[in-house]
Each structure stands twice: as structure tokens, then as C-alpha cells.
C-alpha positions in Angstrom: 39.0 -49.2 -82.9 38.8 -45.4 -82.8 35.8 -43.7 -84.4 35.3 -39.9 -84.7 33.2 -38.3 -82.0 30.3 -35.9 -82.6 32.6 -32.8 -82.5 34.8 -34.2 -85.2 31.8 -35.1 -87.4 30.3 -31.6 -86.9 33.7 -30.0 -87.6 34.1 -32.0 -90.9 30.6 -31.0 -92.0 31.4 -27.3 -91.4 34.7 -27.6 -93.2 33.2 -29.2 -96.2 30.4 -26.5 -96.3 33.1 -23.8 -96.1 35.1 -25.3 -98.9 32.0 -25.6 -101.1 31.0 -22.0 -100.4 34.5 -20.7 -101.3 34.6 -22.7 -104.5 31.3 -21.1 -105.4 32.6 -17.6 -104.7 35.8 -18.3 -106.7 33.8 -19.7 -109.6 31.3 -16.8 -109.7 34.1 -14.3 -109.6 36.1 -16.0 -112.4 32.9 -16.2 -114.5 32.2 -12.5 -114.1 35.6 -11.4 -115.3 35.8 -9.8 -118.7 39.0 -8.5 -119.9 42.3 -8.2 -117.9 42.5 -9.2 -114.3 43.3 -5.9 -112.6 44.9 -5.4 -109.2 41.7 -5.3 -107.1 40.2 -8.3 -108.9 43.5 -10.2 -108.4 43.3 -9.5 -104.6 39.8 -10.9 -104.6 40.8 -14.1 -106.4 43.9 -14.4 -104.1 41.6 -13.9 -101.0 39.2 -16.7 -102.1 42.1 -19.0 -103.1 44.0 -18.6 -99.8 40.7 -19.0 -97.8 40.0 -22.2 -99.8 43.5 -23.5 -99.2 43.2 -22.8 -95.4 39.9 -24.6 -95.2 41.2 -27.6 -97.2 44.3 -28.0 -95.0 42.3 -27.5 -91.8 39.8 -30.1 -93.0 42.5 -32.7 -93.6 44.3 -31.8 -90.3 41.1 -32.1 -88.3 40.6 -35.7 -89.3 44.2 -36.8 -88.6 45.5 -34.7 -85.7 44.5 -36.9 -82.8 47.8 -38.5 -81.6 49.6 -37.2 -84.7 52.1 -34.5 -83.7 53.0 -33.6 -87.3 49.3 -33.1 -88.2 48.8 -31.2 -85.0 51.7 -28.9 -85.9 50.5 -28.4 -89.4 47.1 -27.3 -88.1 48.8 -24.8 -85.8 51.0 -23.3 -88.5 48.0 -23.2 -90.9 46.1 -21.1 -88.3 49.1 -18.8 -87.8 50.7 -18.4 -91.2 48.0 -19.0 -93.9 45.2 -17.4 -91.8 47.4 -14.3 -91.2 48.3 -14.0 -94.9 44.6 -14.3 -95.8 43.9 -11.4 -93.4 46.7 -9.3 -94.9 45.2 -9.8 -98.4 41.8 -8.7 -97.0 43.4 -5.5 -95.6 45.2 -4.9 -99.0 41.7 -5.1 -100.5 40.5 -2.5 -98.0 43.4 -0.2 -98.8 42.7 -0.4 -102.5 39.0 0.2 -102.0 39.7 3.2 -99.9 42.0 4.5 -102.6 39.4 4.0 -105.3 36.6 5.5 -103.3 38.6 8.7 -102.6 38.8 9.4 -106.4 42.5 10.2 -106.1 44.4 12.5 -108.4 47.8 11.0 -107.7 49.4 7.6 -107.8 49.0 5.1 -104.9 52.4 5.5 -103.4 52.1 9.3 -103.7 49.0 9.2 -101.5 49.6 9.7 -97.8 46.6 7.6 -96.7 47.6 4.7 -99.0 51.2 4.6 -97.7 50.1 4.9 -94.0 47.6 2.0 -94.5 50.4 -0.1 -96.0 52.6 0.7 -93.0 49.9 -0.6 -90.7 50.5 -4.1 -92.1 54.2 -4.2 -91.2 53.5 -5.2 -87.5 52.0 -8.5 -88.7 55.6 -9.8 -89.1 56.1 -9.3 -85.4 52.7 -10.7 -84.5 53.4 -13.9 -86.4 56.8 -14.3 -84.6 55.1 -13.7 -81.3 52.4 -16.3 -82.0 55.1 -18.8 -82.9 57.1 -18.1 -79.8 54.1 -18.3 -77.5 52.6 -21.3 -79.3 50.8 -24.2 -77.6 50.9 -27.7 -79.3 49.8 -30.4 -77.0 48.9 -34.1 -77.6 46.8 -35.5 -74.8 48.5 -38.4 -72.9 45.2 -40.3 -72.7 43.3 -42.1 -75.5 42.1 -40.8 -78.0 45.1 -38.4 -77.7 43.3 -35.2 -78.6 45.4 -32.4 -80.2 45.2 -28.9 -78.7 46.7 -25.9 -80.5 46.8 -22.2 -79.8 49.0 -19.5 -78.2 49.4 -18.1 -74.7 47.4 -15.1 -73.6 50.1 -12.4 -74.2 50.1 -13.3 -78.0 46.3 -13.9 -78.3 45.3 -10.7 -76.5 47.8 -8.5 -78.5 46.8 -10.1 -81.9 43.1 -9.7 -81.1 43.5 -6.1 -80.1 45.5 -5.3 -83.2 43.0 -7.1 -85.5 40.1 -5.3 -83.9 41.8 -1.9 -84.1 42.8 -2.3 -87.8 39.3 -3.4 -88.8 37.7 -0.5 -86.9 40.2 1.8 -88.6 39.1 0.7 -92.1 35.5 0.9 -91.0 36.1 4.5 -89.9 37.7 5.3 -93.3 34.7 3.9 -95.2 32.3 5.7 -92.8 34.1 9.0 -93.5 33.9 8.5 -97.3 30.2 7.4 -97.0 28.8 10.2 -94.9 31.4 13.0 -95.4 32.6 12.6 -99.0 35.3 14.8 -100.4 34.9 17.2 -103.3 36.2 14.7 -105.9 33.6 12.2 -104.8 30.7 14.7 -104.8 31.6 15.9 -108.4 32.3 12.4 -109.8 29.8 10.9 -112.3 29.9 7.8 -110.2 29.2 9.5 -106.9 26.2 7.3 -106.1 28.1 4.2 -106.8 31.0 5.3 -104.7 28.7 6.0 -101.8 27.2 2.5 -102.1 30.7 1.0 -102.4 31.7 2.7 -99.2 28.6 1.6 -97.3 29.0 -2.0 -98.3 32.7 -2.1 -97.3 31.7 -0.7 -93.8 29.8 -3.9 -93.4 32.8 -6.0 -94.5 35.1 -4.3 -92.0 32.6 -4.7 -89.1 32.0 -8.4 -89.9 35.7 -8.9 -90.1 36.1 -7.4 -86.6 33.4 -9.5 -85.2 34.9 -12.7 -86.7 38.3 -11.8 -85.2 36.7 -11.5 -81.8 35.1 -14.9 -82.2 38.3 -16.5 -83.5 40.8 -15.3 -80.9 38.1 -15.2 -78.2 37.9 -19.1 -78.4 41.7 -19.3 -77.9 41.6 -16.9 -74.9 38.6 -18.7 -73.4 40.4 -22.1 -73.4 43.6 -20.5 -71.9 45.5 -20.6 -75.1 45.0 -24.3 -75.9 41.5 -25.2 -77.4 41.1 -28.5 -79.1 42.6 -28.4 -82.5 39.4 -29.1 -84.4 37.7 -26.3 -82.5 40.4 -23.7 -83.3 40.5 -24.7 -87.0 36.8 -24.8 -87.4 36.3 -21.3 -85.9 39.2 -20.0 -88.1 37.6 -21.6 -91.2 34.3 -20.0 -90.4 36.2 -16.7 -90.0 37.8 -16.6 -93.4 34.7 -18.1 -95.1 32.2 -15.7 -93.7 34.4 -12.7 -94.4 34.9 -14.0 -98.0 31.2 -14.3 -98.4 30.6 -10.8 -97.2 33.3 -9.5 -99.6 31.6 -11.4 -102.4 28.3 -9.7 -101.6 30.0 -6.3 -101.4 31.7 -6.6 -104.8 28.9 -8.3 -106.8 26.6 -5.3 -107.2 26.3 -4.3 -110.9 26.5 -0.6 -110.0 29.8 -1.1 -108.2 31.3 -3.2 -111.0 30.4 -0.5 -113.6 31.8 2.2 -111.4 35.0 0.3 -110.8 35.5 -0.3 -114.5 35.0 3.4 -115.3 37.4 4.5 -112.6 40.1 2.0 -113.5 39.8 2.8 -117.2 39.9 6.5 -116.6 43.0 6.0 -114.4 44.8 3.8 -116.8 43.7 5.6 -120.0 42.6 2.4 -121.8 39.6 3.7 -123.6 41.0 7.0 -125.0 44.1 5.3 -126.4 42.0 2.7 -128.2 39.6 5.3 -129.6 42.5 7.4 -130.9 44.1 4.5 -132.6 40.8 3.5 -134.2 40.2 7.0 -135.5 43.7 7.2 -136.9 43.3 3.9 -138.7 40.1 5.1 -140.3 41.8 8.3 -141.6 44.6 6.3 -143.1 42.2 3.9 -144.9 40.1 6.8 -146.3 43.2 8.5 -147.5 44.5 5.5 -149.3 41.1 4.9 -151.0 41.0 8.5 -152.2 44.6 8.2 -153.5 43.7 5.0 -155.5 40.7 6.7 -157.1 42.9 9.6 -158.3 
């Protein structure tokens, strides 16, 4: 009778810890929301939700992929598709943060940097296709029929290079806004909070780059076919650690207040409500005066 080896036990423990951590992040973020869920908050919830889903699928696949081609294949496509979508959501978060920190005077799609950053995500379609074409899904011919998943070096090297470059690009953007702020940032009432926001997101981008090196480095080290549980465990640690750093970066009270003020100023929520309230008071007073006469 087959019993899990030490690597499988360690992998399951790591997976469960990652799922627990992401559940905590998601719960804390939900509990801290007051009012409508705006775009940047929606991205955070989506990032945590996708990371949790990836870890859950990886955990189930890890315990069933030995000798099971379907489970092995699900583990592979989980690492390729869901992991990539999670990274794309992270980069959308970076794009939105860069837009907010720059204190823009124009709409998103009218800002050159915002549009260029969005265009940087388009090549991920080609990267996913390349990872699928150069995929490796192997079931060992000998008991206990270990599953190995990955992709050949042309795909893994290109994906690693692109992930590293795009993370460094966002780190450079946040470094620029942190140490060389523009005029709008310097004259903003939230200038100190914007500076802190930029510094924290430098850390997020650097950690994301390091985790990308660790993730794809394992695939390259094992010639494109590491054991399935190893590939999924490293990928689970990747998305969980990045989500944890994002949670740290977005949980500072000064950043939350600054974000609320900037979004409300941009959407005009407060002025509209105040004008309506004042108008209602004038109407009430007029009616009372008319009744007395």
C-alpha cells in the first residue's frame, strides 16, 4: 500500500499554511472595507481570491498526481494559467498604484504611462501559448509513478526574463516617484502618504521579482521537469508571499486615508453629497418660513 513520502507531507503542510494565510489576508481586507469596493480594492480581493484558488487546486493535485495523468495535467495548467492570471492581476495593481501616486490630472486611458503599462501585459498571451507548446507532463514508469510537470528551457528562460524585467520596470517607476516626485506630488496635501505608498510598493515589486526567480529557477534547474509537488509548492509560495507583502503595503492607515481622499477627489463623491445636503436644508427652511406666514 502506498503512503506519502516526506516530500509530499512537507508539501501538503506548506500548502495548507499558504491557504490559511491567504484566507486571513482576504478576511482582513474584507473586514476593513467601508463603503463601495473601488477598482484598486477589487484588484486586491481578486488577487487574494485567485491566489487562494491556485493554492487550493495545487494542494489537491499534489496529493493525487502520482500515477494520475489527469491530476498531473491539472497541476500543470494550474501553474500555467491560474498562476499567470494571478501575476497579471498583480501587475494591474502596480499600474493602478503608479497612476494614483502620480496624482494625475487626466483619466487613465488618457495617460501615456498607464496605456504603455497596459500594453506591457499583452505579451502574456504569447507567453502562455509558448508554455503550453513547450510543456512537460511526465508520469514515471516505475512505482510510485511520480508526476513531473514543467516546460522546456526556451519557454522557462523567456518567461523568467520577462517577469524579471516587468517587475524591475515597476520597481523603477515607484523609485522614481519616491525619490524624484513630480510637482503634483510635492504640492499634494497627501505628499507624505504618497511617498510612503511608493516606497512600500518598491518592496512589493522587488519581492515579486525574487519570487519569480525562485519559481522559474526550479524549473530550469530540473531541466524543465521538476517533480509536480515541487513545482506547485514553489508556485504556491510565490503567490502567497507576494500577496502577504501586498497586504503589508496596503494596510498602513496613512495609505488608506490617502487613497480614500484621492479617489473621492477624483470621483467627486463628497462635493456632490454636500451640495445636495445643503440644498435640502434650504428647501426645508423655506417651507417652514412659508408655513409661519
